[in-house]
Phi, psi and omega in degrees: 000141172246143177234135174242121182279118179272316176223185180295339187234004185234130180242141175256127186258140170230150183238133172249131180188183179283173179300318181297316181298314182292320178296322182292321188256357192299315185296314180299315183289323179295322178297330179275001180080020182272162178254150180238134180234127179274125180263154174267004175113330181239019179207189179250029176061224182265023177302135184297148180276150175053043190239316194268150177277328185215134171240131183230121178253113186259098175054043179255311185298335181293344179267003181255106187275003180249114184299320182297327177290317178299318179294325176297320178296316180298317179294326178289323174300316180300315183297329182281343182282147171281172186304334179257012185284158182228142175246140174235130181236128180246130178218172176274151178232129182255104186278343191273353181225166170256181186298330179291340182262009179292130179303149188297339180277357178239174184226163172271174184299324186274358186281151173237082182262120181244005186262001180287148180250021178201176181206195176047073176088335174291320179221108185236167172272121177257116177266122180247170186301321183288348178264353184303320177299324179293319178297313179298321180295317179295316178295324179291338176285343183252312188250162170266162172050051183287131178235150181228140177216135175254126177255116183285135176245092186295124178089351181284135181223146180251129180288149182218034177078154179054033177075002180280142173224153180231142174293147177217156175235180176253136180249126178246128175238137178227153178201156181248166182281318179226178178284357181300322180295315180298316182295325181284319188271332189239009178292151180301142179260129179285124181265126179256119179277136180249137177264138181299140178293137179285143178295139177295137182293000000 
């Protein structure tokens, strides 16, 4: 999703997705005045460059088992942001295993698997603790001011065939296009000390 802030309280939404995704959501989004862009899978289609304030990927990159495609999407997100724009990417995080323990039907972050015949949970990217530096490095090659946060989902488990399930959390990564965002949001704030007014005699 891309968001363009029109006023302090109003956001304009645009959607990038496959033909099926756009056909499913088109009527609702068109009624809201949103724009739709068809992607070829490794980019953001005809989304305008240097335009959006916010790009948000909601549990999408985890379904792309080819690292080079994921990196293409990230670079395309960057291109669509305006100089003060920010991107947020949400994926699943598997805390209970390391990369060597990822089930064979899934892949790690650095993998480029093109032989799978399905997607969307059949074959996903599993990010484990030992891969977090690689994930941060890839995001840092594209965005400035990269931040990472893990949101724990107590009791949530992901099925993995043969009755196996694994606990999972959500991983949020954010980054900005330029340092303008950092300077605006994280610059030191001047504190003005106020002296209490004296009581009138």
